[in-house]
C-alpha angles and dihedrals in degrees: 000000000000128000091242091059093046094048089058092061122089124235097267092051090048091050090052091048089050091052091050093049093049089053091048092051088050092052093045091052089058092047091051091049092052094041093241099117112126097199116025091195090062089079092055094047093047093050091050092049089051090052090051092052092048091049092054092046089051091050090050091052092048096049111089115227119221115249114264120242097024120115131180115249 
């Protein structure tokens, strides 16, 4: 998944994506341990996607949001 696609998601969607990727990494770890993984590179790609999601969530948390209801004038 590309950063552009991830940046278009809101926080709840990103949290859900993070949960799914953590579960997928967990499952892939078992497949690697038992030798049943079909594509060994899938683990690497999944971990990197998870890192991308976490990076965007961290950026969202660090960015201050302007107060609602205040206007200049």
